[in-house]
BAVEXKOL-572595 format. One record per residue (C-alpha): residue number from 0; x, y negated, z negated; residue in three letters. Coordinates in steps of 0.05 Angstrom, whole numbers, plus 32768, in hexadecimal, padded with zeros to 4 digits. Each point is the difference from the previous one (the first is absolute). Example, Ala and Ser with C-alpha at 12.3 -4.5 7.8 and 13.67 -1.06 7.14 Angstrom:
+-----+------+------+------+-----+
!   i !   xx !   yy !   zz !  aa !
+-----+------+------+------+-----+
!   0 ! 80F6 ! 805A ! 7F64 ! ALA !
!   1 ! 801B ! 7FBB ! 800D ! SER !
+-----+------+------+------+-----+
# end
This chain:
+-----+------+------+------+-----+
!   i !   xx !   yy !   zz !  aa !
+-----+------+------+------+-----+
!   0 ! 7F00 ! 7DC1 ! 7F19 ! MET !
!   1 ! 7FF5 ! 804C ! 8006 ! LYS !
!   2 ! 7FE4 ! 7FF8 ! 8047 ! LYS !
!   3 ! 803D ! 7FD8 ! 8014 ! LYS !
!   4 ! 802E ! 8037 ! 7FE6 ! LEU !
!   5 ! 7FDA ! 8036 ! 8026 ! ILE !
!   6 ! 8000 ! 7FD6 ! 803F ! THR !
!   7 ! 804B ! 7FF5 ! 7FFA ! ALA !
!   8 ! 800C ! 804A ! 7FF7 ! MET !
!   9 ! 7FD6 ! 8012 ! 803C ! VAL !
!  10 ! 8026 ! 7FCF ! 802B ! CYS !
!  11 ! 8043 ! 801C ! 7FE9 ! VAL !
!  12 ! 7FEA ! 8047 ! 800E ! LEU !
!  13 ! 7FE3 ! 7FEF ! 8044 ! ALA !
!  14 ! 803E ! 7FDC ! 8016 ! ALA !
!  15 ! 802D ! 8038 ! 7FE9 ! ALA !
!  16 ! 7FD7 ! 8035 ! 8023 ! ILE !
!  17 ! 7FFF ! 7FD9 ! 8041 ! VAL !
!  18 ! 804C ! 7FF9 ! 7FFE ! CYS !
!  19 ! 800A ! 804A ! 7FF2 ! ALA !
!  20 ! 7FD1 ! 8015 ! 8038 ! VAL !
!  21 ! 8023 ! 7FD3 ! 8032 ! VAL !
!  22 ! 8045 ! 8017 ! 7FEC ! LEU !
!  23 ! 7FEB ! 804A ! 8003 ! THR !
!  24 ! 7FDE ! 7FF7 ! 8044 ! ALA !
!  25 ! 803F ! 7FE0 ! 801C ! CYS !
!  26 ! 802A ! 803A ! 7FE7 ! ALA !
!  27 ! 7FD4 ! 8036 ! 801F ! VAL !
!  28 ! 800C ! 8011 ! 8049 ! ALA !
!  29 ! 7FC2 ! 8003 ! 802D ! PRO !
!  30 ! 800F ! 8048 ! 8013 ! GLU !
!  31 ! 8018 ! 8037 ! 7FD2 ! GLN !
!  32 ! 802D ! 8023 ! 8032 ! THR !
!  33 ! 8047 ! 7FE9 ! 7FEE ! GLY !
!  34 ! 802A ! 801B ! 7FC7 ! ALA !
!  35 ! 8004 ! 7FD6 ! 7FC1 ! PRO !
!  36 ! 8040 ! 7FDB ! 7FF1 ! ALA !
!  37 ! 8012 ! 8031 ! 7FCA ! ALA !
!  38 ! 7FE4 ! 803E ! 7FDF ! ALA !
!  39 ! 8001 ! 8007 ! 7FB5 ! GLU !
!  40 ! 800B ! 8049 ! 7FF0 ! GLU !
!  41 ! 8016 ! 802C ! 7FC8 ! SER !
!  42 ! 8027 ! 8040 ! 8004 ! GLY !
!  43 ! 7FD9 ! 8020 ! 7FC7 ! ALA !
!  44 ! 7FDA ! 803D ! 8017 ! LYS !
!  45 ! 7FBB ! 8010 ! 7FE4 ! THR !
!  46 ! 7FCE ! 8035 ! 800F ! GLU !
!  47 ! 7FBE ! 7FEE ! 8020 ! ASN !
!  48 ! 7FC6 ! 800F ! 7FD1 ! VAL !
!  49 ! 7FBC ! 8007 ! 801F ! GLU !
!  50 ! 7FD0 ! 7FCD ! 7FE4 ! LYS !
!  51 ! 7FB7 ! 8016 ! 8004 ! LEU !
!  52 ! 7FC6 ! 7FCF ! 8003 ! PRO !
!  53 ! 7FCB ! 8003 ! 7FCB ! LEU !
!  54 ! 7FC9 ! 801F ! 802A ! SER !
!  55 ! 801C ! 8021 ! 803D ! VAL !
!  56 ! 8025 ! 8042 ! 800A ! THR !
!  57 ! 8048 ! 800B ! 8016 ! SER !
!  58 ! 7FEC ! 8014 ! 8047 ! ASP !
!  59 ! 7FDA ! 7FBF ! 800B ! ASN !
!  60 ! 8016 ! 7FDA ! 803F ! GLU !
!  61 ! 800A ! 7FC1 ! 7FD6 ! GLU !
!  62 ! 803C ! 8020 ! 7FDC ! LEU !
!  63 ! 8028 ! 8008 ! 8040 ! LYS !
!  64 ! 8037 ! 7FCD ! 800D ! PRO !
!  65 ! 7FEF ! 7FC9 ! 8032 ! THR !
!  66 ! 801B ! 800E ! 8045 ! GLU !
!  67 ! 801A ! 7FC9 ! 802F ! GLY !
!  68 ! 8026 ! 7FD5 ! 7FCE ! LEU !
!  69 ! 8041 ! 7FDF ! 8017 ! ALA !
!  70 ! 8042 ! 8018 ! 7FE2 ! PHE !
!  71 ! 8049 ! 7FEF ! 8004 ! ALA !
!  72 ! 803F ! 8021 ! 7FE4 ! THR !
!  73 ! 803D ! 7FD9 ! 7FEE ! TYR !
!  74 ! 802D ! 8037 ! 7FE6 ! ASP !
!  75 ! 7FE5 ! 803F ! 8023 ! ASN !
!  76 ! 7FF1 ! 801C ! 7FBB ! LEU !
!  77 ! 7FBB ! 7FE3 ! 7FF3 ! SER !
!  78 ! 7FC9 ! 7FD6 ! 801F ! TYR !
!  79 ! 7FE1 ! 7FBD ! 7FF1 ! THR !
!  80 ! 7FB8 ! 7FEF ! 8013 ! VAL !
!  81 ! 8005 ! 7FC0 ! 8029 ! THR !
!  82 ! 7FB8 ! 7FF4 ! 8015 ! GLY !
!  83 ! 7FBA ! 8018 ! 8011 ! ILE !
!  84 ! 8016 ! 801B ! 8044 ! GLY !
!  85 ! 7FC6 ! 801C ! 8028 ! THR !
!  86 ! 7FD3 ! 800C ! 7FC4 ! VAL !
!  87 ! 7FB8 ! 7FE9 ! 8006 ! ASP !
!  88 ! 7FE9 ! 7FF1 ! 7FB9 ! LEU !
!  89 ! 7FB8 ! 8007 ! 8014 ! GLY !
!  90 ! 7FCA ! 8003 ! 7FCC ! ALA !
!  91 ! 8028 ! 8022 ! 7FC9 ! SER !
!  92 ! 8039 ! 7FCE ! 7FFC ! GLY !
!  93 ! 802A ! 8036 ! 7FDF ! ARG !
!  94 ! 804A ! 800E ! 800E ! VAL !
!  95 ! 8023 ! 803B ! 7FE1 ! ILE !
!  96 ! 804C ! 7FFB ! 8008 ! ILE !
!  97 ! 8020 ! 8044 ! 8010 ! PRO !
!  98 ! 8038 ! 8019 ! 7FD3 ! SER !
!  99 ! 8027 ! 8018 ! 803E ! GLU !
! 100 ! 8008 ! 7FEB ! 8048 ! TYR !
! 101 ! 8024 ! 802A ! 8034 ! GLU !
! 102 ! 801E ! 802B ! 7FCA ! GLY !
! 103 ! 801D ! 7FC7 ! 7FD6 ! LEU !
! 104 ! 7FE3 ! 7FE1 ! 7FC0 ! PRO !
! 105 ! 7FDB ! 7FBE ! 8003 ! VAL !
! 106 ! 8024 ! 7FD5 ! 7FCD ! ARG !
! 107 ! 7FE8 ! 7FB9 ! 800B ! ALA !
! 108 ! 7FCA ! 7FD1 ! 8019 ! ILE !
! 109 ! 8022 ! 7FC8 ! 8026 ! GLY !
! 110 ! 7FFA ! 7FB5 ! 7FFB ! ALA !
! 111 ! 7FBD ! 7FE5 ! 8019 ! ALA !
! 112 ! 7FEE ! 8046 ! 8019 ! ALA !
! 113 ! 7FB5 ! 7FF7 ! 7FF5 ! PHE !
! 114 ! 7FFD ! 7FB5 ! 7FF3 ! ALA !
! 115 ! 7FC0 ! 7FDC ! 8014 ! GLY !
! 116 ! 7FD8 ! 803F ! 8010 ! MET !
! 117 ! 7FBB ! 7FED ! 7FE6 ! GLY !
! 118 ! 7FE3 ! 8043 ! 8013 ! GLY !
! 119 ! 802D ! 8027 ! 7FD0 ! LEU !
! 120 ! 7FD8 ! 8012 ! 7FC2 ! THR !
! 121 ! 8029 ! 8039 ! 7FE1 ! GLU !
! 122 ! 8049 ! 8015 ! 8002 ! ILE !
! 123 ! 801A ! 8041 ! 7FE4 ! ASP !
! 124 ! 804B ! 8005 ! 7FF5 ! ILE !
! 125 ! 8023 ! 8043 ! 7FF6 ! PRO !
! 126 ! 8033 ! 800F ! 7FCA ! ASP !
! 127 ! 8037 ! 8001 ! 8034 ! SER !
! 128 ! 7FFB ! 7FB4 ! 8009 ! VAL !
! 129 ! 802E ! 7FDA ! 7FD1 ! THR !
! 130 ! 7FFB ! 7FB8 ! 801A ! SER !
! 131 ! 7FCB ! 7FD1 ! 801C ! ILE !
! 132 ! 801D ! 7FC6 ! 8028 ! GLY !
! 133 ! 7FF3 ! 7FB5 ! 7FFA ! GLU !
! 134 ! 7FBB ! 7FEA ! 8019 ! ARG !
! 135 ! 7FF1 ! 8049 ! 8012 ! ALA !
! 136 ! 7FB5 ! 7FF6 ! 7FF3 ! PHE !
! 137 ! 7FFD ! 7FB4 ! 7FFA ! ALA !
! 138 ! 7FBD ! 7FE1 ! 8011 ! ASN !
! 139 ! 7FDC ! 8043 ! 8009 ! CYS !
! 140 ! 7FC0 ! 7FE0 ! 7FE7 ! GLY !
! 141 ! 7FD7 ! 8040 ! 8003 ! GLY !
! 142 ! 8031 ! 802C ! 7FDA ! LEU !
! 143 ! 7FDC ! 801A ! 7FC2 ! LYS !
! 144 ! 8024 ! 8041 ! 7FED ! TYR !
! 145 ! 8049 ! 8013 ! 7FFA ! ILE !
! 146 ! 801C ! 8044 ! 7FF0 ! GLY !
! 147 ! 8047 ! 7FF6 ! 7FE8 ! PHE !
! 148 ! 802B ! 803E ! 8005 ! GLY !
! 149 ! 8028 ! 8015 ! 7FC3 ! ASN !
! 150 ! 8041 ! 7FEE ! 8025 ! GLY !
! 151 ! 7FF5 ! 7FB5 ! 800B ! VAL !
! 152 ! 8036 ! 7FDA ! 7FD9 ! ASN !
! 153 ! 8004 ! 7FC0 ! 8029 ! LYS !
! 154 ! 7FCB ! 7FD1 ! 801C ! ILE !
! 155 ! 8018 ! 7FC4 ! 8027 ! GLY !
! 156 ! 7FEC ! 7FB7 ! 7FF7 ! ALA !
! 157 ! 7FBA ! 7FED ! 8018 ! SER !
! 158 ! 7FF2 ! 804A ! 8010 ! ALA !
! 159 ! 7FB6 ! 7FFA ! 7FED ! PHE !
! 160 ! 7FF7 ! 7FB5 ! 7FFE ! SER !
! 161 ! 7FBC ! 7FEA ! 801A ! GLY !
! 162 ! 7FE0 ! 8045 ! 7FF6 ! CYS !
! 163 ! 7FC3 ! 7FDD ! 7FE4 ! SER !
! 164 ! 7FD3 ! 803F ! 7FFD ! ALA !
! 165 ! 8031 ! 802D ! 7FDA ! LEU !
! 166 ! 7FDE ! 8020 ! 7FC4 ! VAL !
! 167 ! 8021 ! 8044 ! 7FF7 ! TYR !
! 168 ! 8046 ! 801C ! 8002 ! ALA !
! 169 ! 801C ! 8040 ! 7FE1 ! ASP !
! 170 ! 8020 ! 8041 ! 8016 ! VAL !
! 171 ! 7FBD ! 8023 ! 800A ! SER !
! 172 ! 7FEC ! 7FEF ! 8047 ! LEU !
! 173 ! 7FE0 ! 8013 ! 802F ! PRO !
! 174 ! 7FC2 ! 7FF4 ! 7FD7 ! ILE !
! 175 ! 7FB6 ! 7FFE ! 800C ! ASP !
! 176 ! 7FF6 ! 7FB5 ! 800A ! LYS !
! 177 ! 7FB5 ! 8007 ! 7FF0 ! ASP !
! 178 ! 8012 ! 8019 ! 7FBB ! VAL !
! 179 ! 802B ! 7FC3 ! 7FF2 ! VAL !
! 180 ! 7FCA ! 7FD2 ! 801D ! ALA !
! 181 ! 7FCF ! 801F ! 7FCE ! ASP !
! 182 ! 8032 ! 7FF1 ! 7FC8 ! GLN !
! 183 ! 8005 ! 8049 ! 7FEC ! ASP !
! 184 ! 804B ! 7FF4 ! 8006 ! VAL !
! 185 ! 801E ! 7FC5 ! 7FDB ! GLU !
! 186 ! 8016 ! 7FC9 ! 802E ! LYS !
! 187 ! 8048 ! 7FF9 ! 7FEB ! VAL !
! 188 ! 8041 ! 7FF1 ! 8023 ! VAL !
! 189 ! 8037 ! 802B ! 7FE3 ! LYS !
! 190 ! 8045 ! 7FF2 ! 801A ! LEU !
! 191 ! 8032 ! 8038 ! 800F ! PRO !
! 192 ! 8023 ! 801C ! 7FC3 ! ALA !
! 193 ! 8045 ! 7FFC ! 801F ! LEU !
! 194 ! 7FFA ! 7FB6 ! 8012 ! LEU !
! 195 ! 8034 ! 7FD6 ! 7FDC ! THR !
! 196 ! 7FF2 ! 7FBB ! 801C ! ALA !
! 197 ! 7FC3 ! 7FDA ! 801A ! ILE !
! 198 ! 801B ! 7FD4 ! 8038 ! GLU !
! 199 ! 7FE7 ! 7FB9 ! 800D ! PRO !
! 200 ! 7FBA ! 7FF9 ! 801E ! TYR !
! 201 ! 7FF6 ! 804C ! 7FFF ! THR !
! 202 ! 7FB6 ! 7FFB ! 7FEE ! PHE !
! 203 ! 7FF5 ! 7FB6 ! 800D ! PHE !
! 204 ! 7FB7 ! 7FEF ! 800A ! GLY !
! 205 ! 7FE4 ! 8046 ! 7FF2 ! CYS !
! 206 ! 7FC2 ! 7FE1 ! 7FE3 ! GLY !
! 207 ! 7FD7 ! 8040 ! 7FF8 ! ALA !
! 208 ! 802E ! 8023 ! 7FCF ! ILE !
! 209 ! 7FDB ! 8008 ! 7FBE ! GLU !
! 210 ! 8030 ! 802C ! 7FDA ! ASN !
! 211 ! 804B ! 8001 ! 8009 ! LEU !
! 212 ! 802F ! 8033 ! 7FE0 ! GLN !
! 213 ! 804B ! 7FF9 ! 8004 ! LEU !
! 214 ! 8030 ! 803B ! 7FFB ! GLY !
! 215 ! 802E ! 8009 ! 7FC4 ! SER !
! 216 ! 803F ! 7FFA ! 802B ! ASN !
! 217 ! 7FF3 ! 7FB9 ! 801A ! VAL !
! 218 ! 8037 ! 7FD0 ! 7FE8 ! THR !
! 219 ! 7FF0 ! 7FC2 ! 8028 ! ALA !
! 220 ! 7FC1 ! 7FDE ! 801A ! ILE !
! 221 ! 8011 ! 7FD1 ! 8039 ! GLY !
! 222 ! 7FE9 ! 7FB9 ! 800E ! ASP !
! 223 ! 7FB7 ! 7FFA ! 8015 ! THR !
! 224 ! 7FFA ! 804C ! 8000 ! ALA !
! 225 ! 7FB8 ! 8002 ! 7FE8 ! PHE !
! 226 ! 7FEB ! 7FB8 ! 800F ! PHE !
! 227 ! 7FB5 ! 7FF9 ! 800B ! GLY !
! 228 ! 7FE6 ! 8042 ! 7FE4 ! LEU !
! 229 ! 7FBF ! 7FDB ! 7FF3 ! SER !
! 230 ! 7FD8 ! 803E ! 7FEC ! ALA !
! 231 ! 8033 ! 801C ! 7FCE ! LEU !
! 232 ! 7FDB ! 800F ! 7FC0 ! GLY !
! 233 ! 7FBD ! 7FE9 ! 801C ! SER !
! 234 ! 7FD9 ! 8041 ! 7FF7 ! GLU !
! 235 ! 801B ! 8016 ! 7FBD ! ASP !
! 236 ! 8000 ! 7FD1 ! 7FC4 ! ALA !
! 237 ! 8031 ! 802F ! 7FDD ! GLU !
! 238 ! 8033 ! 8003 ! 8038 ! TYR !
! 239 ! 8046 ! 7FED ! 7FEB ! VAL !
! 240 ! 8037 ! 7FF0 ! 8032 ! LEU !
! 241 ! 8039 ! 8026 ! 7FDF ! THR !
! 242 ! 8047 ! 7FF0 ! 8014 ! ILE !
! 243 ! 802A ! 803E ! 7FF0 ! PRO !
! 244 ! 803B ! 7FFD ! 7FCF ! ASP !
! 245 ! 802E ! 800F ! 803B ! SER !
! 246 ! 7FF3 ! 7FBC ! 8020 ! VAL !
! 247 ! 8037 ! 7FCD ! 7FF3 ! LYS !
! 248 ! 7FEB ! 7FC7 ! 802E ! SER !
! 249 ! 7FBF ! 7FE2 ! 801A ! ILE !
! 250 ! 8009 ! 7FD0 ! 803A ! GLY !
! 251 ! 7FDF ! 7FBC ! 800A ! TYR !
! 252 ! 7FB7 ! 8000 ! 8016 ! ASP !
! 253 ! 8000 ! 804C ! 7FF6 ! ALA !
! 254 ! 7FB8 ! 8003 ! 7FE6 ! PHE !
! 255 ! 7FEA ! 7FBA ! 8011 ! MET !
! 256 ! 7FB6 ! 7FF4 ! 800F ! SER !
! 257 ! 7FE8 ! 8041 ! 7FE1 ! CYS !
! 258 ! 7FC5 ! 7FD9 ! 7FE6 ! GLY !
! 259 ! 7FD8 ! 803B ! 7FE3 ! GLU !
! 260 ! 803A ! 801B ! 7FD7 ! LEU !
! 261 ! 7FF7 ! 7FF4 ! 7FB6 ! THR !
! 262 ! 802C ! 8035 ! 7FDE ! LYS !
! 263 ! 804C ! 8007 ! 800B ! ILE !
! 264 ! 8031 ! 802C ! 7FDB ! SER !
! 265 ! 804B ! 7FEF ! 8005 ! LEU !
! 266 ! 803E ! 8022 ! 7FE4 ! PRO !
! 267 ! 802B ! 7FD6 ! 7FD2 ! VAL !
! 268 ! 803D ! 801C ! 8024 ! THR !
! 269 ! 7FF4 ! 7FD5 ! 803E ! LEU !
! 270 ! 803D ! 7FD9 ! 8016 ! GLN !
! 271 ! 7FDB ! 7FCB ! 8029 ! SER !
! 272 ! 7FBB ! 7FE7 ! 8014 ! ILE !
! 273 ! 7FFD ! 7FD3 ! 803C ! GLY !
! 274 ! 7FDB ! 7FBE ! 8004 ! LYS !
! 275 ! 7FB5 ! 8004 ! 800D ! TYR !
! 276 ! 8004 ! 804C ! 7FF7 ! ALA !
! 277 ! 7FB9 ! 8005 ! 7FE3 ! PHE !
! 278 ! 7FE8 ! 7FBB ! 8014 ! PHE !
! 279 ! 7FB4 ! 7FFC ! 8001 ! GLY !
! 280 ! 7FF1 ! 8042 ! 7FDF ! ALA !
! 281 ! 7FB9 ! 8001 ! 7FE5 ! GLY !
! 282 ! 7FEE ! 7FC0 ! 8024 ! LEU !
! 283 ! 7FC9 ! 801E ! 802B ! VAL !
! 284 ! 7FE7 ! 802D ! 7FC8 ! ALA !
! 285 ! 7FFE ! 7FC2 ! 7FD5 ! ASP !
! 286 ! 8017 ! 8029 ! 7FC5 ! ALA !
! 287 ! 803C ! 7FF9 ! 7FD2 ! PRO !
! 288 ! 803D ! 802A ! 8013 ! VAL !
! 289 ! 8022 ! 802B ! 7FCC ! THR !
! 290 ! 804A ! 800E ! 800E ! VAL !
! 291 ! 8015 ! 8038 ! 7FD2 ! THR !
! 292 ! 804B ! 8005 ! 7FF6 ! VAL !
! 293 ! 8018 ! 8045 ! 7FEA ! ARG !
! 294 ! 8033 ! 7FE9 ! 7FCE ! GLY !
! 295 ! 8013 ! 7FCA ! 7FCE ! GLU !
! 296 ! 7FF8 ! 7FB5 ! 800A ! GLU !
! 297 ! 804A ! 7FEE ! 7FF5 ! PRO !
! 298 ! 8014 ! 8030 ! 8038 ! ASP !
! 299 ! 7FCA ! 7FE4 ! 802D ! TRP !
! 300 ! 8019 ! 7FBA ! 7FF5 ! ASN !
! 301 ! 8043 ! 8015 ! 801C ! MET !
! 302 ! 7FE3 ! 8016 ! 8043 ! VAL !
! 303 ! 800E ! 7FCC ! 8036 ! PRO !
! 304 ! 7FBF ! 7FE6 ! 801D ! LYS !
! 305 ! 7FF5 ! 7FD4 ! 803C ! GLY !
! 306 ! 7FD8 ! 7FC1 ! 7FFB ! SER !
! 307 ! 7FB4 ! 8009 ! 7FFC ! LYS !
! 308 ! 8006 ! 804C ! 8003 ! TRP !
! 309 ! 7FBC ! 8003 ! 7FDD ! ASN !
! 310 ! 7FE3 ! 7FBC ! 8014 ! ALA !
! 311 ! 7FB7 ! 7FF3 ! 8015 ! PHE !
! 312 ! 7FE6 ! 8036 ! 7FD2 ! MET !
! 313 ! 7FBC ! 7FF1 ! 7FE0 ! PRO !
! 314 ! 7FFB ! 7FDF ! 7FBC ! GLU !
! 315 ! 800B ! 8032 ! 7FC8 ! GLY !
! 316 ! 8033 ! 802A ! 8025 ! SER !
! 317 ! 8038 ! 8019 ! 7FD3 ! ALA !
! 318 ! 803F ! 802A ! 7FFA ! VAL !
! 319 ! 7FFA ! 8034 ! 7FC9 ! VAL !
! 320 ! 8031 ! 8034 ! 7FE7 ! PHE !
! 321 ! 7FF6 ! 804B ! 7FF6 ! ALA !
! 322 ! 8029 ! 8029 ! 7FD0 ! THR !
! 323 ! 8016 ! 8046 ! 8010 ! ALA !
! 324 ! 7FC7 ! 801C ! 7FD6 ! ALA !
! 325 ! 7FCC ! 7FD5 ! 8024 ! GLU !
! 326 ! 801B ! 8017 ! 8044 ! GLN !
! 327 ! 7FFA ! 8049 ! 7FEE ! ALA !
+-----+------+------+------+-----+
# end
């Protein structure tokens, strides 16, 4: 029976990934020369803070912004990165977005700007950028490292879907990739602190993510946002996927097919959990899943939950409740 369940899960995941890849491929133009349909920008002004790598000096060539990227302005007040332009990714695969272009701040990365670029391995985003467009880095299968600037407050749907090699994201890039490869730096994906919503399919199929940390300002996790994070929790038996108290809604399929995930912590203040939200957690690990609710059982029973939100978890999986003292 267990083999049948695993087979069914694999089929569901494979079908979903194929559909997402096809839809994304259809949405991405073969050349990145035209302006995107719209630029998502914010008027908030931030200072650019130099981010040093772990083992190189500030005068290192690798710290200089990448030249040759394509830009567009829609208000004559700021620029949006619209594509790779004339950049040759070469052996490094690194792109460092400049904080300014032609005397104006760079505020956004446009829709599908880098989509499908398999040679891109690292992207460093300055504090001036506030928004990342839909499908901006979709299907960048070689992308491993993301440096989110402190200013990012919006990431569009499917922005990083299909980034199957992604293992590290923080505000500390450029980094020494060899150090991360040697595991001297924890492989963790930390989302920007100013982010308030995780849009649908944002990290769909990012199967290399082992440790995910959400910011304390997130209020909504969209449908299928983290579907197929198959390595989540795989390298650390003590890892807990902690949903912050700020989150009010978790969409359907949000963490579906995270088969190595065995520990989940949820706030009792949730207002909704979508169907199949944690479907199949622990299935690959073949270990019981503990869902710890930070609050009292009567309050938890009042939270609307979609059908089978925790279905296909291994035998012995349970929902437990933590008092304020136990949470401290």
